[in-house]
VEXMAR-292897 format. One line per 2 residues: number of its first residue (from 1); for each residue x, y, z of C-alpha. Coordinates in pm, 1 decimal, decimal comma. Example, Ala and Ser with C-alpha at 12.3 -4.5 7.8 and 13.67 -1.06 7.14 Angstrom:
2
1> 1230,0 -450,0 780,0 ~ 1367,0 -106,0 714,0
end
This chain:
185
1> 885,9 -101,0 -611,4 ~ 929,9 236,5 -662,2
3> 578,9 440,9 -700,9 ~ 588,2 677,7 -1018,2
5> 597,1 1048,0 -1005,0 ~ 378,3 1253,9 -1143,1
7> 566,9 1348,2 -1459,3 ~ 600,7 952,5 -1499,1
9> 230,4 924,2 -1511,4 ~ 114,5 1171,4 -1702,4
11> 369,6 1034,6 -1945,2 ~ 149,1 732,2 -1995,1
13> -169,1 965,3 -2090,6 ~ -120,4 947,4 -2477,8
15> -101,3 537,7 -2441,5 ~ -427,3 579,3 -2275,8
17> -611,3 800,0 -2467,0 ~ -571,0 534,0 -2752,5
19> -769,4 288,1 -2564,8 ~ -1004,0 120,6 -2794,6
21> -1329,2 306,0 -2814,9 ~ -1635,0 86,1 -2904,1
23> -1458,8 -280,2 -2880,5 ~ -1204,3 -362,8 -2610,6
25> -1040,8 -663,5 -2487,0 ~ -1140,1 -795,7 -2135,4
27> -761,3 -891,2 -2036,3 ~ -786,0 -950,1 -1638,2
29> -1076,0 -1110,0 -1381,5 ~ -1000,1 -1080,9 -1041,8
31> -1258,9 -1261,8 -756,1 ~ -1215,0 -1100,0 -385,6
33> -1335,6 -1352,3 -189,5 ~ -1194,7 -1190,3 105,1
35> -1016,0 -862,3 254,7 ~ -703,9 -844,1 95,8
37> -750,1 -1147,5 -109,1 ~ -742,3 -1188,1 -446,9
39> -784,6 -1465,7 -694,1 ~ -674,1 -1436,6 -1075,0
41> -977,7 -1596,0 -1294,3 ~ -971,4 -1704,2 -1655,9
43> -1333,2 -1746,8 -1663,4 ~ -1580,0 -1595,8 -1413,3
45> -1972,1 -1571,9 -1389,8 ~ -2124,7 -1259,3 -1345,9
47> -2498,8 -1284,8 -1155,4 ~ -2704,6 -1073,3 -971,9
49> -2673,6 -1177,5 -660,2 ~ -2266,7 -1113,2 -597,1
51> -2145,4 -959,5 -902,1 ~ -1862,0 -1154,7 -989,8
53> -1959,3 -1475,8 -828,7 ~ -1731,5 -1591,0 -515,9
55> -1668,1 -1204,6 -536,1 ~ -1725,6 -1046,6 -175,3
57> -1860,4 -747,2 -252,5 ~ -2248,2 -816,0 -91,1
59> -2060,1 -919,2 202,5 ~ -1876,1 -596,8 247,7
61> -2139,4 -321,5 225,6 ~ -2088,1 -8,0 124,2
63> -2101,0 359,3 337,4 ~ -2252,2 523,6 27,3
65> -2605,0 313,0 18,2 ~ -2859,9 478,9 267,4
67> -2883,7 73,5 498,7 ~ -2517,7 30,8 472,9
69> -2523,1 -265,6 275,8 ~ -2400,7 -352,3 -81,4
71> -2438,6 -88,9 -296,6 ~ -2661,9 -198,4 -617,6
73> -2440,5 37,9 -838,8 ~ -2100,9 -52,7 -718,8
75> -2141,2 -453,2 -763,9 ~ -1851,6 -417,7 -1042,6
77> -1547,6 -217,2 -1052,2 ~ -1387,9 -201,0 -1374,0
79> -1074,9 -57,1 -1513,0 ~ -917,2 70,2 -1805,4
81> -636,5 -197,2 -1816,4 ~ -362,8 29,7 -1953,0
83> -434,6 276,5 -1677,4 ~ -365,9 -67,7 -1395,8
85> -47,8 -126,5 -1593,1 ~ 77,0 215,7 -1566,5
87> 13,5 225,3 -1198,6 ~ 64,7 -91,5 -1108,6
89> 416,7 -105,3 -1352,1 ~ 388,2 -492,7 -1361,4
91> 130,7 -684,2 -1475,1 ~ 164,7 -880,3 -1135,7
93> 51,2 -613,8 -941,7 ~ -232,9 -509,6 -1164,2
95> -455,1 -734,2 -915,1 ~ -374,5 -511,6 -611,8
97> -607,5 -192,7 -781,1 ~ -867,3 -426,1 -647,1
99> -1113,7 -384,0 -967,8 ~ -1272,8 -740,4 -1083,9
101> -1282,5 -669,1 -1456,0 ~ -972,6 -538,6 -1671,6
103> -1040,6 -394,5 -2013,5 ~ -871,5 -245,7 -2280,5
105> -1091,4 4,8 -2358,9 ~ -1167,7 409,4 -2328,1
107> -1350,9 442,6 -1995,2 ~ -1415,3 809,3 -2001,9
109> -1715,9 1007,0 -1907,9 ~ -1781,7 1086,7 -2298,2
111> -1782,7 735,6 -2417,7 ~ -1952,1 553,2 -2136,7
113> -2138,3 785,6 -1968,5 ~ -2390,2 611,5 -1734,9
115> -2633,0 368,5 -1878,9 ~ -2405,5 231,0 -2124,8
117> -2428,7 -82,4 -2162,3 ~ -2134,9 -350,0 -2222,7
119> -2136,3 -704,1 -2358,2 ~ -1872,6 -893,4 -2226,9
121> -1913,4 -1325,6 -2299,2 ~ -2262,7 -1381,4 -2248,9
123> -2283,0 -1112,3 -2020,1 ~ -2411,6 -770,1 -2008,9
125> -2303,4 -491,1 -1743,8 ~ -2409,9 -143,2 -1737,5
127> -2275,6 191,7 -1628,3 ~ -2392,0 345,5 -1321,7
129> -2324,0 706,0 -1199,5 ~ -2157,4 589,2 -924,2
131> -1763,6 748,0 -893,8 ~ -1501,3 524,1 -815,8
133> -1209,6 699,8 -664,9 ~ -984,4 459,4 -452,5
135> -905,0 470,9 -118,4 ~ -614,3 432,4 151,7
137> -525,6 99,3 -4,6 ~ -460,8 237,3 -369,2
139> -220,3 466,4 -196,7 ~ -59,4 219,5 -7,9
141> 12,0 6,2 -317,6 ~ 100,8 234,4 -602,2
143> 195,5 584,2 -388,0 ~ 11,8 905,4 -282,3
145> 98,7 1085,3 -642,3 ~ -97,7 810,7 -819,5
147> -397,7 859,7 -642,6 ~ -364,3 1241,2 -705,9
149> -310,0 1137,2 -1090,6 ~ -647,3 902,0 -1118,1
151> -815,5 1185,3 -890,3 ~ -743,7 1469,8 -1091,1
153> -962,4 1682,6 -1331,0 ~ -786,3 1474,9 -1599,6
155> -787,2 1165,6 -1404,2 ~ -1146,6 1171,1 -1354,2
157> -1238,8 1294,3 -1720,6 ~ -1086,3 1000,6 -1863,6
159> -1246,1 747,9 -1517,2 ~ -863,7 643,5 -1485,0
161> -1005,6 463,8 -1129,2 ~ -1186,2 296,6 -1338,6
163> -1627,0 274,3 -1319,8 ~ -1908,3 93,0 -1103,0
165> -2090,2 -71,0 -1295,2 ~ -2404,6 -380,0 -1230,9
167> -2501,5 -692,4 -1397,8 ~ -2832,6 -666,1 -1618,8
169> -2766,9 -986,4 -1821,1 ~ -2612,2 -1261,2 -1622,5
171> -2336,2 -1441,0 -1806,3 ~ -1990,3 -1645,4 -1859,2
173> -1677,6 -1394,0 -1910,3 ~ -1359,5 -1509,2 -2022,2
175> -1005,0 -1366,1 -2050,3 ~ -983,5 -1270,8 -2385,3
177> -1367,3 -1194,7 -2466,7 ~ -1376,3 -876,8 -2634,3
179> -1628,4 -629,6 -2498,0 ~ -1838,3 -454,6 -2706,2
181> -2037,8 -114,1 -2612,7 ~ -2391,3 -135,3 -2680,9
183> -2645,5 111,8 -2749,0 ~ -2786,5 304,3 -2434,1
185> -3112,4 81,9 -2349,6
end
């Protein structure tokens, strides 16, 4: 599949900007059991130990943590489903972005600053201050222009590459659950 040009990507900005602000929809759950492995789920369990049960987040570690272990504030990667749809071009390719939760909601810094809590199903997650910027796999799957687009000043402001979150209340999430922004706690 041909990657989109900068102009094609920028043409999708208006639709992304129209994402719901206070209550959205959980559109996709993806577990990553191993490197380059993806399992699309209808239901997932969010917990303190793994983030998304069965995901490899804890085993992968992080260069951003002092000890090299998994960064606690990067437990869950959340992406705006409209942004994923734009760069992936086909719903079957969304999961290649590498995020676990795909939600139709405005993820911008103004709408969801760090510390904002989101209710999904019976779980609650909190937005952390760790940036989500993508990697070479994102470039390989969606193109260099897509990486520049999501990391541009507008892309960073809208958090088009997504946000990092951690679980603050374990629970069950299902595709189709509403996602509700809670008051900062």
